[in-house]
N, CA, C and O atoms as CSV, one atom per row, in Angstrom:
chain,resi,resn,atom,element,x,y,z
A,1,MET,N,N,0.853,-1.180,0.000
A,1,MET,CA,C,0.000,0.000,0.000
A,1,MET,C,C,0.894,1.237,0.000
A,1,MET,O,O,1.853,1.326,0.767
A,2,ASN,N,N,0.569,2.174,-0.858
A,2,ASN,CA,C,1.338,3.406,-0.986
A,2,ASN,C,C,0.764,4.454,-0.029
A,2,ASN,O,O,-0.351,4.937,-0.221
A,3,SER,N,N,1.543,4.799,1.007
A,3,SER,CA,C,1.038,5.732,2.021
A,3,SER,C,C,0.772,7.124,1.443
A,3,SER,O,O,-0.105,7.834,1.935
A,4,GLU,N,N,1.513,7.520,0.413
A,4,GLU,CA,C,1.290,8.814,-0.220
A,4,GLU,C,C,-0.091,8.877,-0.861
A,4,GLU,O,O,-0.780,9.893,-0.768
A,5,LYS,N,N,-0.490,7.789,-1.510
A,5,LYS,CA,C,-1.813,7.740,-2.137
A,5,LYS,C,C,-2.922,7.678,-1.086
A,5,LYS,O,O,-4.013,8.209,-1.297
A,6,VAL,N,N,-2.643,7.034,0.039
A,6,VAL,CA,C,-3.624,6.982,1.132
A,6,VAL,C,C,-3.867,8.392,1.677
A,6,VAL,O,O,-5.013,8.795,1.875
A,7,ILE,N,N,-2.800,9.128,1.916
A,7,ILE,CA,C,-2.927,10.494,2.438
A,7,ILE,C,C,-3.641,11.384,1.426
A,7,ILE,O,O,-4.510,12.177,1.787
A,8,PHE,N,N,-3.268,11.244,0.155
A,8,PHE,CA,C,-3.900,12.009,-0.917
A,8,PHE,C,C,-5.405,11.730,-0.961
A,8,PHE,O,O,-6.210,12.661,-0.969
A,9,GLY,N,N,-5.776,10.469,-0.990
A,9,GLY,CA,C,-7.186,10.084,-1.015
A,9,GLY,C,C,-7.932,10.531,0.224
A,9,GLY,O,O,-9.088,10.948,0.146
A,10,PHE,N,N,-7.263,10.444,1.382
A,10,PHE,CA,C,-7.879,10.863,2.636
A,10,PHE,C,C,-8.269,12.338,2.593
A,10,PHE,O,O,-9.399,12.693,2.931
A,11,PHE,N,N,-7.339,13.196,2.178
A,11,PHE,CA,C,-7.619,14.626,2.189
A,11,PHE,C,C,-8.623,15.038,1.112
A,11,PHE,O,O,-9.427,15.944,1.331
A,12,ILE,N,N,-8.581,14.385,-0.039
A,12,ILE,CA,C,-9.582,14.693,-1.073
A,12,ILE,C,C,-10.977,14.322,-0.575
A,12,ILE,O,O,-11.925,15.093,-0.723
A,13,THR,N,N,-11.090,13.145,0.010
A,13,THR,CA,C,-12.392,12.687,0.503
A,13,THR,C,C,-12.852,13.504,1.700
A,13,THR,O,O,-14.032,13.841,1.801
A,14,LEU,N,N,-11.942,13.826,2.605
A,14,LEU,CA,C,-12.305,14.635,3.780
A,14,LEU,C,C,-12.742,16.034,3.361
A,14,LEU,O,O,-13.684,16.585,3.932
A,15,ALA,N,N,-12.071,16.613,2.373
A,15,ALA,CA,C,-12.480,17.943,1.895
A,15,ALA,C,C,-13.916,17.906,1.374
A,15,ALA,O,O,-14.715,18.795,1.669
A,16,ALA,N,N,-14.232,16.874,0.600
A,16,ALA,CA,C,-15.595,16.740,0.075
A,16,ALA,C,C,-16.596,16.500,1.207
A,16,ALA,O,O,-17.688,17.067,1.202
A,17,ALA,N,N,-16.225,15.663,2.172
A,17,ALA,CA,C,-17.136,15.334,3.279
A,17,ALA,C,C,-17.418,16.553,4.158
A,17,ALA,O,O,-18.567,16.796,4.529
A,18,LEU,N,N,-16.384,17.314,4.492
A,18,LEU,CA,C,-16.592,18.514,5.312
A,18,LEU,C,C,-17.433,19.553,4.575
A,18,LEU,O,O,-18.307,20.194,5.157
A,19,ASN,N,N,-17.152,19.704,3.298
A,19,ASN,CA,C,-17.922,20.648,2.500
A,19,ASN,C,C,-19.383,20.213,2.413
A,19,ASN,O,O,-20.288,21.040,2.521
A,20,PHE,N,N,-19.609,18.926,2.220
A,20,PHE,CA,C,-20.980,18.417,2.176
A,20,PHE,C,C,-21.687,18.647,3.516
A,20,PHE,O,O,-22.854,19.036,3.552
A,21,GLY,N,N,-20.973,18.406,4.605
A,21,GLY,CA,C,-21.560,18.631,5.932
A,21,GLY,C,C,-21.960,20.071,6.146
A,21,GLY,O,O,-23.007,20.350,6.729
A,22,PHE,N,N,-21.129,20.995,5.676
A,22,PHE,CA,C,-21.472,22.411,5.803
A,22,PHE,C,C,-22.650,22.773,4.907
A,22,PHE,O,O,-23.544,23.512,5.320
A,23,TRP,N,N,-22.651,22.262,3.699
A,23,TRP,CA,C,-23.667,22.602,2.702
A,23,TRP,C,C,-25.053,22.072,3.077
A,23,TRP,O,O,-26.062,22.686,2.732
A,24,THR,N,N,-25.109,20.946,3.776
A,24,THR,CA,C,-26.381,20.297,4.106
A,24,THR,C,C,-27.230,21.183,5.022
A,24,THR,O,O,-26.735,21.724,6.010
A,25,GLY,N,N,-28.479,21.318,4.691
A,25,GLY,CA,C,-29.406,22.114,5.485
A,25,GLY,C,C,-30.037,23.198,4.623
A,25,GLY,O,O,-29.586,23.466,3.509
A,26,GLU,N,N,-31.071,23.807,5.149
A,26,GLU,CA,C,-31.740,24.874,4.412
A,26,GLU,C,C,-30.779,26.033,4.190
A,26,GLU,O,O,-30.074,26.457,5.106
A,27,MET,N,N,-30.761,26.532,2.977
A,27,MET,CA,C,-29.763,27.526,2.576
A,27,MET,C,C,-29.782,28.802,3.407
A,27,MET,O,O,-28.724,29.359,3.700
A,28,ASP,N,N,-30.934,29.261,3.784
A,28,ASP,CA,C,-31.035,30.569,4.420
A,28,ASP,C,C,-31.055,30.537,5.945
A,28,ASP,O,O,-31.220,31.578,6.581
A,29,LYS,N,N,-30.891,29.376,6.529
A,29,LYS,CA,C,-30.929,29.251,7.995
A,29,LYS,C,C,-29.507,29.261,8.547
A,29,LYS,O,O,-28.762,28.292,8.400
A,30,VAL,N,N,-29.147,30.367,9.182
A,30,VAL,CA,C,-27.795,30.520,9.722
A,30,VAL,C,C,-27.492,29.445,10.757
A,30,VAL,O,O,-26.371,28.940,10.821
A,31,GLU,N,N,-28.464,29.102,11.547
A,31,GLU,CA,C,-28.243,28.148,12.639
A,31,GLU,C,C,-27.963,26.723,12.152
A,31,GLU,O,O,-27.517,25.885,12.937
A,32,LEU,N,N,-28.214,26.439,10.887
A,32,LEU,CA,C,-27.973,25.096,10.349
A,32,LEU,C,C,-26.586,24.938,9.732
A,32,LEU,O,O,-26.221,23.849,9.289
A,33,HIS,N,N,-25.813,26.022,9.703
A,33,HIS,CA,C,-24.493,25.996,9.078
A,33,HIS,C,C,-23.463,26.515,10.064
A,33,HIS,O,O,-23.538,27.659,10.513
A,34,ASN,N,N,-22.500,25.664,10.397
A,34,ASN,CA,C,-21.513,25.967,11.425
A,34,ASN,C,C,-20.293,26.642,10.817
A,34,ASN,O,O,-19.722,26.151,9.843
A,35,VAL,N,N,-19.902,27.759,11.388
A,35,VAL,CA,C,-18.745,28.505,10.896
A,35,VAL,C,C,-17.461,27.693,11.025
A,35,VAL,O,O,-16.564,27.815,10.192
A,36,TRP,N,N,-17.366,26.860,12.070
A,36,TRP,CA,C,-16.146,26.057,12.270
A,36,TRP,C,C,-16.060,24.936,11.255
A,36,TRP,O,O,-14.964,24.517,10.881
A,37,GLU,N,N,-17.195,24.451,10.809
A,37,GLU,CA,C,-17.183,23.433,9.755
A,37,GLU,C,C,-16.715,24.041,8.433
A,37,GLU,O,O,-15.995,23.398,7.669
A,38,LEU,N,N,-17.125,25.280,8.167
A,38,LEU,CA,C,-16.630,25.973,6.983
A,38,LEU,C,C,-15.128,26.200,7.094
A,38,LEU,O,O,-14.395,26.011,6.123
A,39,ALA,N,N,-14.672,26.602,8.268
A,39,ALA,CA,C,-13.232,26.813,8.474
A,39,ALA,C,C,-12.456,25.515,8.271
A,39,ALA,O,O,-11.402,25.514,7.634
A,40,ALA,N,N,-12.967,24.423,8.803
A,40,ALA,CA,C,-12.303,23.121,8.628
A,40,ALA,C,C,-12.288,22.718,7.159
A,40,ALA,O,O,-11.297,22.175,6.672
A,41,ALA,N,N,-13.376,22.980,6.457
A,41,ALA,CA,C,-13.443,22.664,5.028
A,41,ALA,C,C,-12.394,23.459,4.253
A,41,ALA,O,O,-11.775,22.933,3.328
A,42,ILE,N,N,-12.195,24.708,4.624
A,42,ILE,CA,C,-11.185,25.539,3.954
A,42,ILE,C,C,-9.793,24.994,4.217
A,42,ILE,O,O,-9.003,24.839,3.287
A,43,VAL,N,N,-9.485,24.703,5.469
A,43,VAL,CA,C,-8.144,24.206,5.822
A,43,VAL,C,C,-7.850,22.891,5.109
A,43,VAL,O,O,-6.780,22.734,4.520
A,44,VAL,N,N,-8.778,21.956,5.155
A,44,VAL,CA,C,-8.566,20.656,4.513
A,44,VAL,C,C,-8.482,20.804,3.000
A,44,VAL,O,O,-7.694,20.114,2.353
A,45,SER,N,N,-9.276,21.687,2.435
A,45,SER,CA,C,-9.223,21.930,0.994
A,45,SER,C,C,-7.862,22.501,0.594
A,45,SER,O,O,-7.312,22.121,-0.440
A,46,LEU,N,N,-7.324,23.398,1.394
A,46,LEU,CA,C,-5.997,23.954,1.108
A,46,LEU,C,C,-4.909,22.889,1.215
A,46,LEU,O,O,-3.971,22.876,0.419
A,47,ILE,N,N,-5.032,22.003,2.190
A,47,ILE,CA,C,-4.071,20.895,2.321
A,47,ILE,C,C,-4.158,19.994,1.093
A,47,ILE,O,O,-3.133,19.595,0.539
A,48,ALA,N,N,-5.381,19.672,0.666
A,48,ALA,CA,C,-5.560,18.829,-0.524
A,48,ALA,C,C,-4.950,19.500,-1.750
A,48,ALA,O,O,-4.377,18.824,-2.604
A,49,THR,N,N,-5.068,20.816,-1.843
A,49,THR,CA,C,-4.485,21.543,-2.969
A,49,THR,C,C,-2.966,21.416,-2.968
A,49,THR,O,O,-2.363,21.171,-4.014
A,50,VAL,N,N,-2.352,21.579,-1.819
A,50,VAL,CA,C,-0.898,21.462,-1.716
A,50,VAL,C,C,-0.448,20.056,-2.120
A,50,VAL,O,O,0.571,19.901,-2.793
A,51,LEU,N,N,-1.193,19.047,-1.717
A,51,LEU,CA,C,-0.843,17.670,-2.069
A,51,LEU,C,C,-0.919,17.423,-3.568
A,51,LEU,O,O,-0.236,16.536,-4.081
A,52,LYS,N,N,-1.732,18.185,-4.271
A,52,LYS,CA,C,-1.910,17.990,-5.716
A,52,LYS,C,C,-0.822,18.668,-6.547
A,52,LYS,O,O,-0.749,18.441,-7.755
A,53,PHE,N,N,0.022,19.491,-5.933
A,53,PHE,CA,C,1.060,20.192,-6.672
A,53,PHE,C,C,2.138,19.262,-7.226
A,53,PHE,O,O,2.790,19.613,-8.210
A,54,GLY,N,N,2.342,18.102,-6.634
A,54,GLY,CA,C,3.418,17.216,-7.061
A,54,GLY,C,C,3.147,16.442,-8.337
A,54,GLY,O,O,4.089,15.972,-8.974
A,55,ASP,N,N,1.909,16.297,-8.725
A,55,ASP,CA,C,1.547,15.489,-9.886
A,55,ASP,C,C,1.709,16.296,-11.163
A,55,ASP,O,O,1.094,17.352,-11.313
A,56,ARG,N,N,2.541,15.803,-12.095
A,56,ARG,CA,C,2.828,16.533,-13.331
A,56,ARG,C,C,2.076,15.982,-14.548
A,56,ARG,O,O,2.424,16.305,-15.683
A,57,THR,N,N,1.063,15.165,-14.326
A,57,THR,CA,C,0.301,14.590,-15.434
A,57,THR,C,C,-0.873,15.493,-15.797
A,57,THR,O,O,-1.183,16.445,-15.081
A,58,GLN,N,N,-1.522,15.180,-16.922
A,58,GLN,CA,C,-2.708,15.930,-17.329
A,58,GLN,C,C,-3.815,15.769,-16.288
A,58,GLN,O,O,-4.500,16.732,-15.945
A,59,LEU,N,N,-3.981,14.551,-15.793
A,59,LEU,CA,C,-4.986,14.308,-14.752
A,59,LEU,C,C,-4.643,15.091,-13.486
A,59,LEU,O,O,-5.531,15.607,-12.807
A,60,GLY,N,N,-3.362,15.174,-13.177
A,60,GLY,CA,C,-2.924,15.955,-12.022
A,60,GLY,C,C,-3.256,17.432,-12.176
A,60,GLY,O,O,-3.598,18.103,-11.203
A,61,ALA,N,N,-3.155,17.934,-13.401
A,61,ALA,CA,C,-3.497,19.334,-13.660
A,61,ALA,C,C,-4.987,19.580,-13.432
A,61,ALA,O,O,-5.378,20.614,-12.892
A,62,VAL,N,N,-5.803,18.631,-13.846
A,62,VAL,CA,C,-7.250,18.769,-13.633
A,62,VAL,C,C,-7.575,18.648,-12.145
A,62,VAL,O,O,-8.427,19.374,-11.632
A,63,HIS,N,N,-6.899,17.733,-11.456
A,63,HIS,CA,C,-7.060,17.629,-10.000
A,63,HIS,C,C,-6.742,18.968,-9.334
A,63,HIS,O,O,-7.499,19.443,-8.487
A,64,LEU,N,N,-5.628,19.566,-9.718
A,64,LEU,CA,C,-5.224,20.846,-9.140
A,64,LEU,C,C,-6.244,21.931,-9.459
A,64,LEU,O,O,-6.583,22.740,-8.595
A,65,ALA,N,N,-6.729,21.950,-10.685
A,65,ALA,CA,C,-7.719,22.957,-11.072
A,65,ALA,C,C,-8.996,22.834,-10.237
A,65,ALA,O,O,-9.546,23.840,-9.790
A,66,THR,N,N,-9.463,21.605,-10.029
A,66,THR,CA,C,-10.682,21.428,-9.225
A,66,THR,C,C,-10.448,21.880,-7.792
A,66,THR,O,O,-11.332,22.461,-7.164
A,67,SER,N,N,-9.259,21.610,-7.282
A,67,SER,CA,C,-8.939,22.033,-5.923
A,67,SER,C,C,-8.875,23.548,-5.804
A,67,SER,O,O,-9.352,24.117,-4.821
A,68,LEU,N,N,-8.292,24.198,-6.792
A,68,LEU,CA,C,-8.215,25.655,-6.760
A,68,LEU,C,C,-9.603,26.285,-6.835
A,68,LEU,O,O,-9.871,27.287,-6.171
A,69,VAL,N,N,-10.480,25.699,-7.641
A,69,VAL,CA,C,-11.864,26.187,-7.714
A,69,VAL,C,C,-12.531,26.060,-6.340
A,69,VAL,O,O,-13.173,27.000,-5.869
A,70,ALA,N,N,-12.379,24.905,-5.705
A,70,ALA,CA,C,-12.975,24.700,-4.380
A,70,ALA,C,C,-12.415,25.703,-3.377
A,70,ALA,O,O,-13.162,26.263,-2.575
A,71,ASP,N,N,-11.098,25.931,-3.418
A,71,ASP,CA,C,-10.481,26.892,-2.491
A,71,ASP,C,C,-11.054,28.288,-2.679
A,71,ASP,O,O,-11.413,28.953,-1.707
A,72,VAL,N,N,-11.138,28.731,-3.921
A,72,VAL,CA,C,-11.656,30.078,-4.206
A,72,VAL,C,C,-13.102,30.203,-3.730
A,72,VAL,O,O,-13.470,31.200,-3.109
A,73,GLN,N,N,-13.915,29.198,-4.019
A,73,GLN,CA,C,-15.328,29.237,-3.617
A,73,GLN,C,C,-15.465,29.276,-2.091
A,73,GLN,O,O,-16.245,30.066,-1.558
A,74,LEU,N,N,-14.710,28.425,-1.391
A,74,LEU,CA,C,-14.812,28.369,0.075
A,74,LEU,C,C,-14.277,29.635,0.734
A,74,LEU,O,O,-14.855,30.128,1.703
A,75,ILE,N,N,-13.173,30.158,0.207
A,75,ILE,CA,C,-12.633,31.399,0.770
A,75,ILE,C,C,-13.596,32.557,0.514
A,75,ILE,O,O,-13.793,33.405,1.384
A,76,ALA,N,N,-14.190,32.595,-0.665
A,76,ALA,CA,C,-15.192,33.634,-0.950
A,76,ALA,C,C,-16.378,33.507,0.008
A,76,ALA,O,O,-16.897,34.514,0.490
A,77,ALA,N,N,-16.806,32.282,0.283
A,77,ALA,CA,C,-17.911,32.069,1.229
A,77,ALA,C,C,-17.547,32.602,2.611
A,77,ALA,O,O,-18.367,33.241,3.270
A,78,ALA,N,N,-16.318,32.339,3.047
A,78,ALA,CA,C,-15.884,32.814,4.357
A,78,ALA,C,C,-15.798,34.340,4.402
A,78,ALA,O,O,-16.149,34.956,5.408
A,79,VAL,N,N,-15.336,34.940,3.320
A,79,VAL,CA,C,-15.251,36.410,3.264
A,79,VAL,C,C,-16.653,37.016,3.314
A,79,VAL,O,O,-16.887,37.985,4.035
A,80,ILE,N,N,-17.573,36.452,2.558
A,80,ILE,CA,C,-18.954,36.959,2.559
A,80,ILE,C,C,-19.568,36.825,3.950
A,80,ILE,O,O,-20.217,37.752,4.435
A,81,TRP,N,N,-19.365,35.671,4.592
A,81,TRP,CA,C,-19.912,35.461,5.929
A,81,TRP,C,C,-19.290,36.447,6.921
A,81,TRP,O,O,-20.001,37.026,7.742
A,82,SER,N,N,-17.986,36.640,6.855
A,82,SER,CA,C,-17.307,37.580,7.760
A,82,SER,C,C,-17.803,38.999,7.550
A,82,SER,O,O,-18.058,39.731,8.506
A,83,TRP,N,N,-17.937,39.375,6.290
A,83,TRP,CA,C,-18.423,40.714,5.982
A,83,TRP,C,C,-19.855,40.900,6.502
A,83,TRP,O,O,-20.181,41.930,7.091
A,84,ALA,N,N,-20.691,39.903,6.279
A,84,ALA,CA,C,-22.089,39.991,6.729
A,84,ALA,C,C,-22.173,40.014,8.254
A,84,ALA,O,O,-23.011,40.716,8.819
A,85,ALA,N,N,-21.318,39.259,8.914
A,85,ALA,CA,C,-21.359,39.200,10.378
A,85,ALA,C,C,-20.989,40.539,11.012
A,85,ALA,O,O,-21.436,40.850,12.116
A,86,THR,N,N,-20.178,41.326,10.318
A,86,THR,CA,C,-19.777,42.620,10.872
A,86,THR,C,C,-20.695,43.761,10.460
A,86,THR,O,O,-20.520,44.892,10.914
A,87,SER,N,N,-21.671,43.477,9.605
A,87,SER,CA,C,-22.603,44.528,9.197
A,87,SER,C,C,-23.610,44.774,10.322
A,87,SER,O,O,-23.823,43.898,11.160
A,88,PRO,N,N,-24.226,45.947,10.348
A,88,PRO,CA,C,-25.190,46.267,11.410
A,88,PRO,C,C,-26.370,45.293,11.490
A,88,PRO,O,O,-26.884,45.030,12.577
A,89,SER,N,N,-26.793,44.763,10.355
A,89,SER,CA,C,-27.946,43.853,10.361
A,89,SER,C,C,-27.561,42.411,10.677
A,89,SER,O,O,-28.433,41.565,10.874
A,90,GLY,N,N,-26.272,42.131,10.726
A,90,GLY,CA,C,-25.828,40.764,10.994
A,90,GLY,C,C,-25.990,39.897,9.747
A,90,GLY,O,O,-26.212,40.398,8.645
A,91,VAL,N,N,-25.877,38.608,9.945
A,91,VAL,CA,C,-25.989,37.680,8.818
A,91,VAL,C,C,-27.466,37.465,8.518
A,91,VAL,O,O,-28.196,36.872,9.313
A,92,THR,N,N,-27.889,37.948,7.374
A,92,THR,CA,C,-29.280,37.811,6.961
A,92,THR,C,C,-29.472,36.479,6.235
A,92,THR,O,O,-28.495,35.853,5.825
A,93,PRO,N,N,-30.717,36.044,6.075
A,93,PRO,CA,C,-30.956,34.819,5.295
A,93,PRO,C,C,-30.399,34.901,3.873
A,93,PRO,O,O,-29.927,33.901,3.332
A,94,GLU,N,N,-30.451,36.068,3.279
A,94,GLU,CA,C,-29.904,36.245,1.932
A,94,GLU,C,C,-28.385,36.052,1.924
A,94,GLU,O,O,-27.833,35.426,1.019
A,95,ASP,N,N,-27.719,36.598,2.945
A,95,ASP,CA,C,-26.265,36.421,3.064
A,95,ASP,C,C,-25.918,34.947,3.222
A,95,ASP,O,O,-24.990,34.445,2.588
A,96,MET,N,N,-26.671,34.263,4.073
A,96,MET,CA,C,-26.390,32.843,4.316
A,96,MET,C,C,-26.631,32.020,3.069
A,96,MET,O,O,-25.888,31.080,2.788
A,97,ALA,N,N,-27.674,32.369,2.313
A,97,ALA,CA,C,-27.933,31.650,1.062
A,97,ALA,C,C,-26.770,31.828,0.090
A,97,ALA,O,O,-26.421,30.897,-0.635
A,98,THR,N,N,-26.177,33.000,0.071
A,98,THR,CA,C,-25.018,33.235,-0.791
A,98,THR,C,C,-23.820,32.409,-0.331
A,98,THR,O,O,-23.118,31.820,-1.153
A,99,VAL,N,N,-23.586,32.364,0.971
A,99,VAL,CA,C,-22.477,31.574,1.527
A,99,VAL,C,C,-22.659,30.097,1.185
A,99,VAL,O,O,-21.714,29.435,0.755
A,100,VAL,N,N,-23.851,29.592,1.371
A,100,VAL,CA,C,-24.122,28.176,1.092
A,100,VAL,C,C,-24.031,27.902,-0.405
A,100,VAL,O,O,-23.582,26.830,-0.809
A,101,SER,N,N,-24.447,28.845,-1.221
A,101,SER,CA,C,-24.316,28.680,-2.679
A,101,SER,C,C,-22.854,28.589,-3.089
A,101,SER,O,O,-22.495,27.774,-3.938
A,102,MET,N,N,-22.019,29.413,-2.498
A,102,MET,CA,C,-20.577,29.345,-2.785
A,102,MET,C,C,-20.021,27.994,-2.345
A,102,MET,O,O,-19.182,27.406,-3.026
A,103,SER,N,N,-20.490,27.517,-1.219
A,103,SER,CA,C,-20.069,26.203,-0.737
A,103,SER,C,C,-20.528,25.094,-1.681
A,103,SER,O,O,-19.823,24.101,-1.864
A,104,ALA,N,N,-21.699,25.260,-2.276
A,104,ALA,CA,C,-22.202,24.267,-3.232
A,104,ALA,C,C,-21.310,24.197,-4.467
A,104,ALA,O,O,-21.078,23.116,-5.008
A,105,GLY,N,N,-20.814,25.337,-4.909
A,105,GLY,CA,C,-19.880,25.349,-6.029
A,105,GLY,C,C,-18.596,24.603,-5.680
A,105,GLY,O,O,-18.065,23.846,-6.493
A,106,ALA,N,N,-18.109,24.823,-4.474
A,106,ALA,CA,C,-16.916,24.112,-4.013
A,106,ALA,C,C,-17.193,22.618,-3.885
A,106,ALA,O,O,-16.331,21.796,-4.194
A,107,LEU,N,N,-18.380,22.271,-3.436
A,107,LEU,CA,C,-18.752,20.865,-3.323
A,107,LEU,C,C,-18.744,20.194,-4.685
A,107,LEU,O,O,-18.273,19.064,-4.818
A,108,LEU,N,N,-19.256,20.871,-5.686
A,108,LEU,CA,C,-19.237,20.321,-7.042
A,108,LEU,C,C,-17.798,20.074,-7.502
A,108,LEU,O,O,-17.499,19.027,-8.076
A,109,ALA,N,N,-16.917,21.032,-7.252
A,109,ALA,CA,C,-15.503,20.858,-7.617
A,109,ALA,C,C,-14.885,19.690,-6.847
A,109,ALA,O,O,-14.104,18.921,-7.408
A,110,ASN,N,N,-15.229,19.556,-5.570
A,110,ASN,CA,C,-14.713,18.439,-4.774
A,110,ASN,C,C,-15.225,17.097,-5.301
A,110,ASN,O,O,-14.480,16.118,-5.337
A,111,LEU,N,N,-16.484,17.053,-5.705
A,111,LEU,CA,C,-17.032,15.810,-6.238
A,111,LEU,C,C,-16.361,15.424,-7.555
A,111,LEU,O,O,-16.119,14.245,-7.811
A,112,VAL,N,N,-16.062,16.420,-8.387
A,112,VAL,CA,C,-15.325,16.135,-9.620
A,112,VAL,C,C,-13.965,15.543,-9.284
A,112,VAL,O,O,-13.517,14.600,-9.935
A,113,SER,N,N,-13.318,16.085,-8.284
A,113,SER,CA,C,-12.009,15.580,-7.858
A,113,SER,C,C,-12.100,14.146,-7.342
A,113,SER,O,O,-11.232,13.325,-7.638
A,114,VAL,N,N,-13.129,13.845,-6.583
A,114,VAL,CA,C,-13.315,12.485,-6.080
A,114,VAL,C,C,-13.587,11.520,-7.235
A,114,VAL,O,O,-13.052,10.411,-7.255
A,115,VAL,N,N,-14.408,11.933,-8.188
A,115,VAL,CA,C,-14.686,11.090,-9.353
A,115,VAL,C,C,-13.406,10.846,-10.152
A,115,VAL,O,O,-13.162,9.730,-10.610
A,116,LEU,N,N,-12.594,11.881,-10.318
A,116,LEU,CA,C,-11.314,11.709,-11.011
A,116,LEU,C,C,-10.415,10.720,-10.277
A,116,LEU,O,O,-9.760,9.882,-10.897
A,117,MET,N,N,-10.391,10.828,-8.957
A,117,MET,CA,C,-9.571,9.921,-8.159
A,117,MET,C,C,-10.056,8.482,-8.326
A,117,MET,O,O,-9.248,7.567,-8.485
A,118,ILE,N,N,-11.354,8.285,-8.290
A,118,ILE,CA,C,-11.911,6.934,-8.436
A,118,ILE,C,C,-11.636,6.396,-9.846
A,118,ILE,O,O,-11.295,5.224,-10.001
A,119,SER,N,N,-11.780,7.237,-10.866
A,119,SER,CA,C,-11.514,6.787,-12.224
A,119,SER,C,C,-10.046,6.431,-12.412
A,119,SER,O,O,-9.712,5.495,-13.139
A,120,GLU,N,N,-9.182,7.175,-11.759
A,120,GLU,CA,C,-7.756,6.888,-11.812
A,120,GLU,C,C,-7.448,5.538,-11.158
A,120,GLU,O,O,-6.611,4.779,-11.648
A,121,ILE,N,N,-8.117,5.254,-10.075
A,121,ILE,CA,C,-7.932,3.979,-9.374
A,121,ILE,C,C,-8.429,2.821,-10.246
A,121,ILE,O,O,-7.770,1.786,-10.349
A,122,ILE,N,N,-9.580,3.004,-10.864
A,122,ILE,CA,C,-10.169,1.943,-11.684
A,122,ILE,C,C,-9.295,1.634,-12.899
A,122,ILE,O,O,-9.154,0.474,-13.285
A,123,THR,N,N,-8.718,2.655,-13.490
A,123,THR,CA,C,-7.913,2.446,-14.698
A,123,THR,C,C,-6.457,2.103,-14.401
A,123,THR,O,O,-5.706,1.784,-15.323
A,124,ALA,N,N,-6.043,2.158,-13.151
A,124,ALA,CA,C,-4.644,1.866,-12.801
A,124,ALA,C,C,-4.334,0.390,-13.083
A,124,ALA,O,O,-5.144,-0.506,-12.843
A,125,ARG,N,N,-3.135,0.190,-13.600
A,125,ARG,CA,C,-2.682,-1.170,-13.860
A,125,ARG,C,C,-1.676,-1.566,-12.807
A,125,ARG,O,O,-0.943,-0.728,-12.282
A,126,ARG,N,N,-1.648,-2.829,-12.505
A,126,ARG,CA,C,-0.694,-3.341,-11.504
A,126,ARG,C,C,0.588,-3.729,-12.177
A,126,ARG,O,O,1.520,-4.182,-11.513
């Protein structure tokens, strides 16, 4: 068993799982979305991105691209949430819907990355 591939797969899957956990729930309900789960999703997504820098193949480039998309979406979600939290009205349902929508975009990118990883495993030769 290749420990590098285990770590790579772990972080890709964990990034998708944390993002899914944050995304789950009604879009406009602030109480259904945990800020720490979003923070964890960002950190794990950034770690997964760093792990993808070593692969010099075409598939590796697509893996990196999906990770960068997820990072941008999640960081934008965090910026929007932070900005809304400091506004006089606080985080409104509209603000939360925007944050969750950004997270959904990142989730889609994470799912593409997981599908790529699974397809790579299926086509790998021994």
